[in-house]
The first five atom37 places (N, CA, C, CB, O) and aatype in JSON, in Angstrom:
{
  "aatype": [20, 20, 20, 20, 20, 20, 20, 20, 20, 20, 20, 20, 20, 20, 20, 20, 20, 20, 20, 20, 20, 20, 20, 20, 20, 20, 20, 20, 20, 20, 20, 20, 20, 20, 20, 20, 20, 20, 20, 20, 20, 20, 20, 20, 20, 20, 20, 20, 20, 20, 20, 20, 20, 20, 20, 20, 20, 20, 20, 20, 20, 20, 20, 20, 20, 20, 20, 20, 20, 20, 20, 20, 20, 20, 20, 20, 20, 20, 20, 20, 20, 20, 20, 20, 20, 20, 20, 20, 20, 20, 20, 20, 20, 20, 20, 20, 20, 20, 20, 20, 20, 20, 20, 20, 20, 20, 20, 20, 20, 20, 20, 20, 20, 20, 20, 20, 20, 20, 20, 20, 20, 20, 20, 20, 20, 20, 20, 20],
  "atom_mask": [
    [1, 1, 1, 1, 1],
    [1, 1, 1, 1, 1],
    [1, 1, 1, 1, 1],
    [1, 1, 1, 1, 1],
    [1, 1, 1, 1, 1],
    [1, 1, 1, 1, 1],
    [1, 1, 1, 1, 1],
    [1, 1, 1, 1, 1],
    [1, 1, 1, 1, 1],
    [1, 1, 1, 1, 1],
    [1, 1, 1, 1, 1],
    [1, 1, 1, 1, 1],
    [1, 1, 1, 1, 1],
    [1, 1, 1, 1, 1],
    [1, 1, 1, 1, 1],
    [1, 1, 1, 1, 1],
    [1, 1, 1, 1, 1],
    [1, 1, 1, 1, 1],
    [1, 1, 1, 1, 1],
    [1, 1, 1, 1, 1],
    [1, 1, 1, 1, 1],
    [1, 1, 1, 1, 1],
    [1, 1, 1, 1, 1],
    [1, 1, 1, 1, 1],
    [1, 1, 1, 1, 1],
    [1, 1, 1, 1, 1],
    [1, 1, 1, 1, 1],
    [1, 1, 1, 1, 1],
    [1, 1, 1, 1, 1],
    [1, 1, 1, 1, 1],
    [1, 1, 1, 1, 1],
    [1, 1, 1, 1, 1],
    [1, 1, 1, 1, 1],
    [1, 1, 1, 1, 1],
    [1, 1, 1, 1, 1],
    [1, 1, 1, 1, 1],
    [1, 1, 1, 1, 1],
    [1, 1, 1, 1, 1],
    [1, 1, 1, 1, 1],
    [1, 1, 1, 1, 1],
    [1, 1, 1, 1, 1],
    [1, 1, 1, 1, 1],
    [1, 1, 1, 1, 1],
    [1, 1, 1, 1, 1],
    [1, 1, 1, 1, 1],
    [1, 1, 1, 1, 1],
    [1, 1, 1, 1, 1],
    [1, 1, 1, 1, 1],
    [1, 1, 1, 1, 1],
    [1, 1, 1, 1, 1],
    [1, 1, 1, 1, 1],
    [1, 1, 1, 1, 1],
    [1, 1, 1, 1, 1],
    [1, 1, 1, 1, 1],
    [1, 1, 1, 1, 1],
    [1, 1, 1, 1, 1],
    [1, 1, 1, 1, 1],
    [1, 1, 1, 1, 1],
    [1, 1, 1, 1, 1],
    [1, 1, 1, 1, 1],
    [1, 1, 1, 1, 1],
    [1, 1, 1, 1, 1],
    [1, 1, 1, 1, 1],
    [1, 1, 1, 1, 1],
    [1, 1, 1, 1, 1],
    [1, 1, 1, 1, 1],
    [1, 1, 1, 1, 1],
    [1, 1, 1, 1, 1],
    [1, 1, 1, 1, 1],
    [1, 1, 1, 1, 1],
    [1, 1, 1, 1, 1],
    [1, 1, 1, 1, 1],
    [1, 1, 1, 1, 1],
    [1, 1, 1, 1, 1],
    [1, 1, 1, 1, 1],
    [1, 1, 1, 1, 1],
    [1, 1, 1, 1, 1],
    [1, 1, 1, 1, 1],
    [1, 1, 1, 1, 1],
    [1, 1, 1, 1, 1],
    [1, 1, 1, 1, 1],
    [1, 1, 1, 1, 1],
    [1, 1, 1, 1, 1],
    [1, 1, 1, 1, 1],
    [1, 1, 1, 1, 1],
    [1, 1, 1, 1, 1],
    [1, 1, 1, 1, 1],
    [1, 1, 1, 1, 1],
    [1, 1, 1, 1, 1],
    [1, 1, 1, 1, 1],
    [1, 1, 1, 1, 1],
    [1, 1, 1, 1, 1],
    [1, 1, 1, 1, 1],
    [1, 1, 1, 1, 1],
    [1, 1, 1, 1, 1],
    [1, 1, 1, 1, 1],
    [1, 1, 1, 1, 1],
    [1, 1, 1, 1, 1],
    [1, 1, 1, 1, 1],
    [1, 1, 1, 1, 1],
    [1, 1, 1, 1, 1],
    [1, 1, 1, 1, 1],
    [1, 1, 1, 1, 1],
    [1, 1, 1, 1, 1],
    [1, 1, 1, 1, 1],
    [1, 1, 1, 1, 1],
    [1, 1, 1, 1, 1],
    [1, 1, 1, 1, 1],
    [1, 1, 1, 1, 1],
    [1, 1, 1, 1, 1],
    [1, 1, 1, 1, 1],
    [1, 1, 1, 1, 1],
    [1, 1, 1, 1, 1],
    [1, 1, 1, 1, 1],
    [1, 1, 1, 1, 1],
    [1, 1, 1, 1, 1],
    [1, 1, 1, 1, 1],
    [1, 1, 1, 1, 1],
    [1, 1, 1, 1, 1],
    [1, 1, 1, 1, 1],
    [1, 1, 1, 1, 1],
    [1, 1, 1, 1, 1],
    [1, 1, 1, 1, 1],
    [1, 1, 1, 1, 1],
    [1, 1, 1, 1, 1],
    [1, 1, 1, 1, 1],
    [1, 1, 1, 1, 1],
    [1, 1, 1, 1, 1]
  ],
  "atom_positions": [
    [[18.89, -17.26, -29.11], [18.73, -16.97, -27.69], [17.28, -16.6, -27.42], [19.7, -15.83, -27.24], [16.72, -15.74, -28.11]],
    [[16.66, -17.23, -26.43], [15.27, -16.92, -26.11], [15.21, -15.69, -25.2], [14.58, -18.13, -25.43], [16.13, -15.42, -24.42]],
    [[14.14, -14.97, -25.33], [13.95, -13.76, -24.54], [13.57, -14.15, -23.12], [12.88, -12.85, -25.17], [12.71, -15.01, -22.92]],
    [[14.19, -13.52, -22.16], [13.86, -13.77, -20.77], [12.61, -12.99, -20.4], [15.04, -13.4, -19.84], [12.43, -11.85, -20.83]],
    [[11.74, -13.6, -19.6], [10.5, -12.96, -19.18], [10.61, -12.62, -17.7], [9.27, -13.88, -19.45], [10.98, -13.46, -16.88]],
    [[10.27, -11.38, -17.38], [10.34, -10.91, -16.0], [9.05, -10.15, -15.67], [11.59, -9.99, -15.79], [8.49, -9.46, -16.52]],
    [[8.59, -10.29, -14.45], [7.38, -9.58, -14.0], [7.77, -8.39, -13.14], [6.43, -10.54, -13.22], [8.71, -8.47, -12.35]],
    [[7.04, -7.3, -13.3], [7.26, -6.08, -12.54], [5.97, -5.69, -11.83], [7.75, -4.92, -13.47], [4.91, -5.57, -12.45]],
    [[6.06, -5.5, -10.52], [4.9, -5.15, -9.7], [5.34, -4.07, -8.72], [4.32, -6.41, -8.94], [6.47, -4.1, -8.23]],
    [[4.46, -3.12, -8.43], [4.77, -2.11, -7.42], [3.48, -1.68, -6.73], [5.5, -0.88, -8.06], [2.49, -1.36, -7.39]],
    [[3.51, -1.67, -5.42], [2.39, -1.09, -4.68], [2.31, 0.41, -5.0], [2.55, -1.32, -3.14], [3.29, 1.0, -5.45]],
    [[1.17, 1.01, -4.77], [0.93, 2.4, -5.17], [2.03, 3.36, -4.72], [-0.38, 2.87, -4.62], [2.49, 4.18, -5.52]],
    [[2.44, 3.28, -3.47], [3.44, 4.19, -2.95], [4.83, 3.97, -3.52], [3.5, 4.07, -1.48], [5.72, 4.8, -3.33]],
    [[5.02, 2.85, -4.2], [6.34, 2.52, -4.76], [6.38, 2.62, -6.28], [6.74, 1.13, -4.33], [7.42, 2.35, -6.88]],
    [[5.27, 2.99, -6.9], [5.25, 3.08, -8.37], [6.25, 4.1, -8.92], [3.85, 3.44, -8.84], [6.92, 3.8, -9.91]],
    [[6.39, 5.29, -8.31], [7.41, 6.22, -8.82], [8.82, 5.62, -8.75], [7.37, 7.53, -8.04], [9.65, 5.86, -9.64]],
    [[9.09, 4.86, -7.71], [10.39, 4.21, -7.56], [10.59, 3.16, -8.65], [10.51, 3.56, -6.17], [11.69, 2.99, -9.17]],
    [[9.51, 2.44, -8.99], [9.59, 1.44, -10.07], [9.87, 2.12, -11.4], [8.28, 0.62, -10.15], [10.7, 1.65, -12.18]],
    [[9.18, 3.22, -11.68], [9.4, 3.94, -12.94], [10.85, 4.43, -13.01], [8.41, 5.12, -13.07], [11.48, 4.31, -14.06]],
    [[11.36, 4.97, -11.93], [12.75, 5.44, -11.9], [13.71, 4.26, -12.14], [13.07, 6.12, -10.54], [14.69, 4.4, -12.87]],
    [[13.42, 3.12, -11.55], [14.25, 1.93, -11.73], [14.23, 1.48, -13.2], [13.76, 0.79, -10.82], [15.27, 1.18, -13.78]],
    [[13.04, 1.45, -13.76], [12.89, 1.03, -15.16], [13.66, 1.97, -16.09], [11.4, 0.99, -15.57], [14.3, 1.52, -17.04]],
    [[13.6, 3.26, -15.82], [14.35, 4.22, -16.64], [15.85, 3.99, -16.51], [14.0, 5.66, -16.25], [16.59, 4.08, -17.49]],
    [[16.31, 3.71, -15.29], [17.73, 3.49, -15.07], [18.24, 2.24, -15.78], [18.02, 3.39, -13.58], [19.37, 2.22, -16.26]],
    [[17.41, 1.2, -15.83], [17.83, -0.08, -16.43], [17.1, -0.35, -17.74], [17.57, -1.22, -15.44], [16.92, -1.5, -18.14]],
    [[16.7, 0.71, -18.4], [15.96, 0.62, -19.66], [16.68, -0.26, -20.68], [15.74, 2.01, -20.23], [16.06, -1.1, -21.33]],
    [[17.99, -0.06, -20.83], [18.74, -0.78, -21.85], [18.77, -2.29, -21.61], [20.16, -0.26, -21.9], [18.89, -3.06, -22.56]],
    [[18.66, -2.71, -20.38], [18.57, -4.14, -20.08], [17.14, -4.62, -20.29], [19.03, -4.43, -18.62], [16.91, -5.64, -20.94]],
    [[16.19, -3.88, -19.74], [14.79, -4.31, -19.78], [14.2, -4.33, -21.19], [13.96, -3.39, -18.91], [13.29, -5.12, -21.46]],
    [[14.71, -3.48, -22.09], [14.15, -3.44, -23.45], [14.38, -4.75, -24.2], [14.77, -2.28, -24.24], [13.71, -5.02, -25.19]],
    [[15.32, -5.56, -23.72], [15.62, -6.84, -24.36], [14.89, -8.01, -23.7], [17.11, -7.09, -24.32], [15.13, -9.17, -24.06]],
    [[14.02, -7.72, -22.76], [13.28, -8.75, -22.05], [11.8, -8.65, -22.36], [13.52, -8.65, -20.53], [11.31, -7.6, -22.78]],
    [[11.11, -9.74, -22.15], [9.65, -9.72, -22.23], [9.15, -9.3, -20.85], [9.05, -11.13, -22.67], [9.45, -9.96, -19.85]],
    [[8.41, -8.21, -20.78], [7.96, -7.66, -19.52], [6.48, -7.95, -19.29], [8.21, -6.16, -19.47], [5.64, -7.75, -20.17]],
    [[6.19, -8.42, -18.09], [4.83, -8.65, -17.63], [4.65, -7.75, -16.41], [4.55, -10.19, -17.28], [5.59, -7.58, -15.63]],
    [[3.48, -7.16, -16.25], [3.27, -6.31, -15.08], [1.8, -6.35, -14.67], [3.71, -4.85, -15.37], [0.93, -6.68, -15.48]],
    [[1.55, -6.0, -13.43], [0.18, -5.81, -13.0], [-0.34, -4.53, -13.65], [0.07, -5.73, -11.43], [0.45, -3.73, -14.15]],
    [[-1.64, -4.35, -13.66], [-2.31, -3.32, -14.44], [-1.76, -1.91, -14.37], [-3.67, -3.27, -14.04], [-1.23, -1.41, -15.36]],
    [[-1.88, -1.27, -13.22], [-1.46, 0.12, -13.11], [0.05, 0.26, -13.22], [-1.94, 0.71, -11.78], [0.54, 1.18, -13.87]],
    [[0.77, -0.64, -12.62], [2.24, -0.62, -12.74], [2.63, -0.71, -14.21], [2.89, -1.77, -11.93], [3.51, 0.01, -14.67]],
    [[1.98, -1.6, -14.93], [2.26, -1.77, -16.35], [1.99, -0.51, -17.15], [1.44, -2.9, -16.91], [2.75, -0.18, -18.06]],
    [[0.91, 0.19, -16.83], [0.61, 1.42, -17.58], [1.66, 2.49, -17.31], [-0.78, 1.95, -17.21], [2.02, 3.25, -18.21]],
    [[2.16, 2.56, -16.07], [3.22, 3.52, -15.74], [4.52, 3.15, -16.48], [3.47, 3.55, -14.21], [5.23, 4.04, -16.96]],
    [[4.82, 1.87, -16.57], [6.03, 1.43, -17.27], [5.91, 1.69, -18.77], [6.29, -0.07, -17.01], [6.9, 2.06, -19.41]],
    [[4.74, 1.5, -19.32], [4.53, 1.76, -20.75], [4.84, 3.22, -21.09], [3.08, 1.42, -21.15], [5.27, 3.52, -22.21]],
    [[4.63, 4.12, -20.15], [4.92, 5.54, -20.38], [6.42, 5.79, -20.63], [4.45, 6.36, -19.2], [6.79, 6.84, -21.15]],
    [[7.27, 4.83, -20.25], [8.71, 4.97, -20.49], [9.08, 4.54, -21.91], [9.51, 4.13, -19.47], [10.21, 4.74, -22.35]],
    [[8.13, 3.96, -22.63], [8.39, 3.5, -23.99], [8.61, 2.0, -24.1], [9.56, 4.2, -24.54], [8.75, 1.48, -25.21]],
    [[8.66, 1.31, -22.97], [8.84, -0.14, -23.01], [7.52, -0.83, -23.29], [9.44, -0.65, -21.67], [6.45, -0.36, -22.9]],
    [[7.61, -1.96, -23.98], [6.43, -2.78, -24.25], [6.19, -3.68, -23.04], [6.6, -3.62, -25.57], [7.11, -4.35, -22.56]],
    [[4.96, -3.69, -22.56], [4.62, -4.47, -21.36], [3.3, -5.2, -21.59], [4.52, -3.54, -20.11], [2.33, -4.61, -22.07]],
    [[3.27, -6.46, -21.24], [2.03, -7.22, -21.24], [1.4, -7.03, -19.86], [2.27, -8.75, -21.56], [1.98, -7.42, -18.85]],
    [[0.21, -6.43, -19.82], [-0.42, -6.09, -18.54], [-1.43, -7.14, -18.11], [-1.09, -4.74, -18.62], [-2.25, -7.61, -18.9]],
    [[-1.36, -7.48, -16.83], [-2.35, -8.35, -16.2], [-3.32, -7.45, -15.44], [-1.66, -9.39, -15.23], [-3.28, -6.23, -15.57]],
    [[-4.19, -8.06, -14.66], [-5.11, -7.29, -13.82], [-4.32, -6.5, -12.78], [-6.14, -8.22, -13.14], [-3.16, -6.81, -12.53]],
    [[-4.94, -5.5, -12.18], [-4.28, -4.82, -11.07], [-4.15, -5.81, -9.92], [-5.07, -3.53, -10.63], [-4.89, -6.8, -9.85]],
    [[-3.21, -5.54, -9.02], [-2.97, -6.46, -7.9], [-4.22, -6.82, -7.12], [-1.97, -5.86, -6.98], [-4.5, -8.0, -6.94]],
    [[-4.98, -5.83, -6.63], [-6.17, -6.13, -5.85], [-7.26, -6.88, -6.62], [-6.74, -4.86, -5.3], [-8.13, -7.51, -6.02]],
    [[-7.21, -6.81, -7.95], [-8.22, -7.49, -8.76], [-7.76, -8.88, -9.23], [-8.57, -6.65, -9.97], [-8.46, -9.54, -9.99]],
    [[-6.58, -9.31, -8.77], [-6.1, -10.65, -9.11], [-4.81, -10.7, -9.89], [-7.12, -11.34, -9.88], [-4.35, -11.78, -10.24]],
    [[-4.21, -9.55, -10.16], [-2.96, -9.52, -10.93], [-1.81, -10.23, -10.24], [-2.57, -8.1, -11.21], [-1.01, -10.91, -10.89]],
    [[-1.72, -10.07, -8.92], [-0.65, -10.77, -8.18], [-0.81, -12.27, -8.34], [-0.67, -10.38, -6.68], [0.17, -13.0, -8.5]],
    [[-2.06, -12.74, -8.29], [-2.34, -14.17, -8.43], [-2.02, -14.65, -9.85], [-3.82, -14.48, -8.09], [-1.5, -15.75, -10.03]],
    [[-2.32, -13.82, -10.86], [-1.98, -14.19, -12.24], [-0.47, -14.35, -12.4], [-2.51, -13.15, -13.23], [-0.01, -15.29, -13.05]],
    [[0.28, -13.44, -11.83], [1.74, -13.51, -11.93], [2.28, -14.69, -11.13], [2.38, -12.2, -11.45], [3.23, -15.35, -11.55]],
    [[1.68, -14.96, -9.99], [2.08, -16.14, -9.2], [1.86, -17.42, -10.01], [1.29, -16.21, -7.86], [2.7, -18.33, -9.97]],
    [[0.76, -17.5, -10.73], [0.49, -18.68, -11.56], [1.56, -18.82, -12.64], [-0.91, -18.59, -12.21], [2.02, -19.93, -12.91]],
    [[1.96, -17.72, -13.24], [3.02, -17.78, -14.25], [4.32, -18.27, -13.64], [3.23, -16.4, -14.88], [5.04, -19.05, -14.26]],
    [[4.62, -17.81, -12.42], [5.84, -18.26, -11.73], [5.77, -19.75, -11.45], [6.04, -17.47, -10.42], [6.75, -20.47, -11.64]],
    [[4.61, -20.22, -10.98], [4.45, -21.64, -10.66], [4.58, -22.51, -11.9], [3.09, -21.89, -9.99], [5.04, -23.65, -11.82]],
    [[4.17, -21.98, -13.04], [4.23, -22.74, -14.29], [5.59, -22.64, -14.98], [3.15, -22.26, -15.23], [5.79, -23.23, -16.04]],
    [[6.52, -21.9, -14.39], [7.86, -21.79, -14.95], [7.98, -20.79, -16.09], [8.3, -23.12, -15.42], [8.94, -20.86, -16.87]],
    [[7.02, -19.88, -16.2], [7.02, -18.91, -17.3], [7.81, -17.64, -17.02], [5.61, -18.55, -17.63], [7.98, -16.82, -17.91]],
    [[8.29, -17.47, -15.79], [9.01, -16.25, -15.42], [10.43, -16.57, -14.99], [8.28, -15.51, -14.29], [10.68, -17.54, -14.28]],
    [[11.36, -15.75, -15.43], [12.77, -15.89, -15.03], [13.03, -15.17, -13.71], [13.7, -15.34, -16.13], [13.99, -15.48, -13.0]],
    [[12.16, -14.19, -13.38], [12.31, -13.46, -12.13], [11.15, -12.5, -11.94], [13.63, -12.7, -12.11], [10.39, -12.23, -12.87]],
    [[11.03, -11.98, -10.72], [9.99, -11.02, -10.39], [10.62, -9.88, -9.6], [8.84, -11.69, -9.57], [11.38, -10.1, -8.66]],
    [[10.29, -8.67, -10.0], [10.66, -7.48, -9.24], [9.36, -6.92, -8.68], [11.43, -6.41, -10.13], [8.47, -6.51, -9.42]],
    [[9.27, -6.91, -7.36], [8.04, -6.5, -6.67], [8.39, -5.48, -5.61], [7.3, -7.73, -6.04], [8.79, -5.83, -4.5]],
    [[8.23, -4.21, -5.95], [8.48, -3.15, -4.98], [7.24, -3.03, -4.11], [8.81, -1.79, -5.69], [6.28, -2.35, -4.46]],
    [[7.28, -3.71, -2.95], [6.14, -3.73, -2.05], [6.27, -2.64, -1.0], [6.01, -5.09, -1.37], [7.36, -2.14, -0.71]],
    [[5.15, -2.29, -0.47], [5.1, -1.35, 0.64], [4.92, -2.17, 1.91], [3.94, -0.28, 0.47], [3.79, -2.54, 2.25]],
    [[6.01, -2.48, 2.61], [5.91, -3.37, 3.77], [5.21, -2.74, 4.97], [7.29, -3.82, 4.18], [4.86, -3.44, 5.91]],
    [[5.01, -1.44, 4.95], [4.38, -0.76, 6.08], [2.91, -0.46, 5.86], [5.1, 0.52, 6.38], [2.2, -0.09, 6.8]],
    [[2.43, -0.62, 4.64], [1.03, -0.32, 4.34], [0.13, -1.52, 4.51], [0.91, 0.21, 2.93], [0.59, -2.66, 4.52]],
    [[-1.17, -1.24, 4.64], [-2.16, -2.31, 4.69], [-2.73, -2.49, 3.29], [-3.3, -2.0, 5.73], [-3.06, -1.51, 2.62]],
    [[-2.83, -3.73, 2.87], [-3.29, -4.02, 1.52], [-4.4, -5.06, 1.59], [-2.13, -4.51, 0.63], [-4.22, -6.12, 2.19]],
    [[-5.56, -4.76, 0.98], [-6.67, -5.71, 1.05], [-6.36, -7.03, 0.36], [-7.91, -5.1, 0.42], [-6.98, -8.05, 0.67]],
    [[-5.4, -7.02, -0.55], [-5.04, -8.25, -1.26], [-3.78, -8.89, -0.67], [-4.82, -7.95, -2.74], [-3.06, -9.61, -1.37]],
    [[-3.5, -8.64, 0.61], [-2.31, -9.2, 1.26], [-2.21, -10.72, 1.13], [-2.31, -8.82, 2.73], [-1.11, -11.24, 0.96]],
    [[-3.34, -11.46, 1.21], [-3.21, -12.92, 1.0], [-2.61, -13.27, -0.37], [-4.57, -13.59, 1.15], [-1.85, -14.23, -0.49]],
    [[-2.96, -12.5, -1.4], [-2.39, -12.75, -2.73], [-0.89, -12.42, -2.74], [-3.12, -11.92, -3.8], [-0.1, -13.12, -3.37]],
    [[-0.52, -11.35, -2.05], [0.89, -10.96, -1.97], [1.69, -12.08, -1.29], [1.06, -9.62, -1.2], [2.75, -12.47, -1.78]],
    [[1.18, -12.57, -0.18], [1.87, -13.65, 0.54], [1.96, -14.91, -0.3], [1.15, -13.94, 1.86], [2.96, -15.62, -0.27]],
    [[0.88, -15.2, -1.04], [0.89, -16.37, -1.91], [1.95, -16.22, -3.0], [-0.5, -16.58, -2.54], [2.64, -17.19, -3.33]],
    [[2.09, -15.02, -3.57], [3.11, -14.78, -4.59], [4.51, -15.01, -4.02], [2.99, -13.34, -5.13], [5.34, -15.65, -4.67]],
    [[4.77, -14.5, -2.83], [6.07, -14.7, -2.2], [6.33, -16.19, -1.94], [6.16, -13.91, -0.87], [7.43, -16.68, -2.16]],
    [[5.3, -16.9, -1.49], [5.44, -18.33, -1.22], [5.71, -19.11, -2.51], [4.16, -18.87, -0.53], [6.56, -19.99, -2.53]],
    [[5.0, -18.78, -3.58], [5.2, -19.46, -4.86], [6.63, -19.26, -5.35], [4.2, -18.94, -5.92], [7.24, -20.19, -5.88]],
    [[7.17, -18.06, -5.18], [8.56, -17.81, -5.58], [9.51, -18.71, -4.8], [8.93, -16.33, -5.37], [10.46, -19.26, -5.36]],
    [[9.26, -18.85, -3.5], [10.12, -19.71, -2.69], [9.98, -21.18, -3.08], [9.8, -19.53, -1.21], [10.97, -21.9, -3.19]],
    [[8.75, -21.63, -3.27], [8.51, -23.04, -3.61], [9.11, -23.41, -4.96], [7.0, -23.32, -3.62], [9.67, -24.5, -5.12]],
    [[9.01, -22.51, -5.92], [9.46, -22.81, -7.28], [10.81, -22.2, -7.63], [8.43, -22.33, -8.26], [11.23, -22.2, -8.79]],
    [[11.5, -21.66, -6.62], [12.86, -21.13, -6.79], [12.94, -20.05, -7.87], [13.81, -22.26, -7.13], [13.85, -20.04, -8.7]],
    [[11.97, -19.13, -7.82], [11.94, -18.01, -8.77], [12.57, -16.8, -8.08], [10.47, -17.69, -9.25], [12.11, -16.4, -7.01]],
    [[13.61, -16.22, -8.66], [14.24, -15.06, -8.05], [13.23, -13.92, -7.87], [15.43, -14.58, -8.89], [12.46, -13.6, -8.77]],
    [[13.27, -13.31, -6.68], [12.33, -12.24, -6.33], [13.11, -11.1, -5.69], [11.22, -12.76, -5.37], [13.82, -11.29, -4.71]],
    [[12.96, -9.91, -6.26], [13.61, -8.72, -5.71], [12.51, -7.79, -5.21], [14.53, -8.0, -6.78], [11.53, -7.54, -5.92]],
    [[12.67, -7.27, -4.0], [11.62, -6.43, -3.42], [12.05, -4.99, -3.2], [11.17, -7.01, -2.12], [11.31, -4.2, -2.6]],
    [[13.24, -4.63, -3.67], [13.72, -3.25, -3.55], [14.72, -2.99, -4.67], [14.37, -2.98, -2.14], [15.21, -3.94, -5.29]],
    [[15.03, -1.73, -4.95], [15.93, -1.43, -6.07], [17.3, -2.08, -5.97], [16.1, 0.05, -6.19], [17.87, -2.47, -6.99]],
    [[17.84, -2.21, -4.78], [19.17, -2.81, -4.64], [19.16, -4.28, -5.07], [19.66, -2.7, -3.18], [20.02, -4.7, -5.84]],
    [[18.19, -5.05, -4.59], [18.14, -6.46, -4.99], [17.69, -6.6, -6.44], [17.2, -7.23, -4.06], [18.11, -7.54, -7.12]],
    [[16.85, -5.69, -6.92], [16.4, -5.74, -8.31], [17.57, -5.53, -9.27], [15.32, -4.67, -8.57], [17.65, -6.18, -10.32]],
    [[18.47, -4.64, -8.91], [19.67, -4.4, -9.73], [20.44, -5.7, -9.91], [20.57, -3.31, -9.08], [20.83, -6.05, -11.02]],
    [[20.67, -6.42, -8.82], [21.45, -7.64, -8.91], [20.69, -8.77, -9.59], [21.87, -8.07, -7.53], [21.3, -9.63, -10.23]],
    [[19.38, -8.78, -9.46], [18.59, -9.77, -10.19], [18.78, -9.55, -11.7], [17.09, -9.68, -9.8], [19.04, -10.49, -12.43]],
    [[18.64, -8.29, -12.15], [18.82, -7.99, -13.58], [20.23, -8.28, -14.05], [18.49, -6.53, -13.86], [20.41, -8.9, -15.1]],
    [[21.23, -7.86, -13.3], [22.62, -8.1, -13.69], [22.92, -9.59, -13.75], [23.58, -7.4, -12.72], [23.67, -10.03, -14.62]],
    [[22.36, -10.35, -12.85], [22.52, -11.8, -12.88], [21.88, -12.44, -14.11], [21.94, -12.42, -11.62], [22.43, -13.37, -14.7]],
    [[20.71, -11.91, -14.48], [20.05, -12.43, -15.67], [20.87, -12.11, -16.92], [18.64, -11.84, -15.8], [20.97, -12.95, -17.82]],
    [[21.43, -10.91, -16.98], [22.28, -10.53, -18.13], [23.5, -11.43, -18.18], [22.7, -9.04, -18.04], [23.87, -11.92, -19.24]],
    [[24.14, -11.64, -17.04], [25.34, -12.48, -16.99], [25.02, -13.9, -17.44], [25.93, -12.5, -15.57], [25.78, -14.5, -18.2]],
    [[23.9, -14.43, -16.99], [23.51, -15.78, -17.37], [23.28, -15.88, -18.89], [22.23, -16.2, -16.61], [23.66, -16.86, -19.52]],
    [[22.65, -14.86, -19.45], [22.4, -14.83, -20.89], [23.7, -14.76, -21.67], [21.51, -13.63, -21.26], [23.87, -15.46, -22.67]],
    [[24.63, -13.93, -21.21], [25.91, -13.76, -21.92], [26.8, -14.99, -21.83], [26.65, -12.57, -21.38], [27.64, -15.21, -22.7]],
    [[26.64, -15.79, -20.78], [27.49, -16.95, -20.61], [27.01, -18.16, -21.43], [27.57, -17.32, -19.15], [27.7, -19.18, -21.5]],
    [[25.84, -18.03, -22.02], [25.31, -19.17, -22.83], [25.83, -19.12, -24.23], [23.77, -19.16, -22.86], [25.49, -19.98, -25.04]]
  ]
}
């Protein structure tokens, strides 16, 4: 069975929520290959999970993850965005969302949808 690869991203105001989510679903995530943007990845590493870190979002990390999605390297993306904040890298954020839609990559933007994305990935793995 091949390891599923998932990307984790969180805007600054949502990083504590991402860490809480990762702790709650640690037993599922520990069996996946995790990719994350820079600062989010460092926060996730503090939970004990191994994470491959890309650049921070504003420095191009969102674009790096979008490229991975376009190339078919990701099984899903969990992106806890701050929909009310202003972000200088908003064009990259929009491009990431568009790439997910174009390439049919599952994208969860809040803990409720992220839960079902993970559970769906587990179910798919178990049914093979």
